[in-house]
C-alpha positions, 0 to 999 in steps of 0.5 A: 500500500502506498502512503500519500502524505500531505504537508500544510493545508494545500497538500493535505486538501489534495491528500484527503481526496486519495482516502476514497481509494483503497490503494492508499493510506493518507497522512496529513501533517499540519499545524492544526487538525482540520478533521484529517483522517490521520493527523500529525501535528507539526509545531507552528514556526515564524518563518520558512527557515524556522520550520527547517531549523527547529524541526523535531522528528515526527512520528512517521512509523505509520507510513507503509510502502512507497511514500508520496509527499504533496505540498505547495511551496509558497507557505511557511510550512514548506520549510519542513519538507526536506527534513520530512523527506529525510525521514522518508528516505527508506520509503523511496519518496516521490514529491507532488509539488503544487505551484500556486497562482503567483500573481495573487500571492505576496512577493515573499510567498513567490520567493518561497515558491521559487526556492522550494520548486528549485530545491526539490527539482535538484533533489530529484536530479541528485537521486535524493528523492525518486521523482518530483511531479510539478503541477500548476494550479492555473494549468489545472483550472484551464483544463477543467474550465469554469468552476463555481466559487464554492466548489473551486478548490474541491474540484481542482483537488479532486481532479488532481487526485483522480488523475494521479490515481488513474495513472497509478492504476494503469502503471500497475496494470497489464496492457493489451499492447505497449511500447513502454520501456524503462525511463532513463534514471536522469529523467526525474522531473515530471508532470501529469496531463490528459490527451484528447483521444480524437485530436491527440492534443496534450493538456499538461498540468505544468508547462514542462520544457524539454521532455525526454520521455512522454508516456501515454496511457490509452484507456479504451472501452472493451467494445471499441477494442473489439469493434474499431478496426482502425483504432490501433493505427490511429493510436500509433500515428498519434504517438509517433507524432509526439516523438521528436529529436531527443524525445521518445513517446510510448504508449500502453493500451488498457481495456476498461468497462467505461463507455468513454475513452480517456488518455492519461499522459506523463511527461518526464524531463531531465532539466530543472524547470524555470531555473533561477540563474543568479 
């Protein structure tokens, strides 16, 4: 069983959405309990730096299997992320990093976001963590479309969690056909997305540049797999169009009981995104 760990309100609000799936255990780390299912309290600090400097090891004995830490970096509490990841090193942690709308936060919050995003990417490149998945809330909002105010964050958080979950389901399922191979060890900076099954248009959760690997999970109804004679050629041509110099695209085709068809995609890059050059 994989453990999903949320840090701070942004991370915890997404993490709680995974509780509906039996494949995960969820844990929320925050300064106060907001009716989380499994809550670990961290002492409130006055600054981003203090969360790291004054960190006391948390009781993470309940974490089982591989771990994924979800957080947004603009909040003060993200200063504890590296110390938590150090505690999780035996659980081969991934990180899902949520980038906020930087136009509506303070300059100090923007600085924390940039710093956290950069450091976590370098951690991934060094192998200190398995992978960092970057998600931009604005990109997710664009994909979903207009959302009523009262349902805004609930819809965005649910959409992120369901996409990550379905991608995990297919990664751990046997496809009807596949061209997947081992992802290069250097490609550790990633994002999720959806692809239009008709047009092949990718809608990514982050504007990931210089992707080296593009994986496409085609979730196709059993009926269409049985009756649609030209489907295989269409899929192959779509995926071929995604391959470019230094970029490999591959696919897996999975049968489903749903009437509609879906394509989930995960892109992997080696280069640090939006790197700050001083």
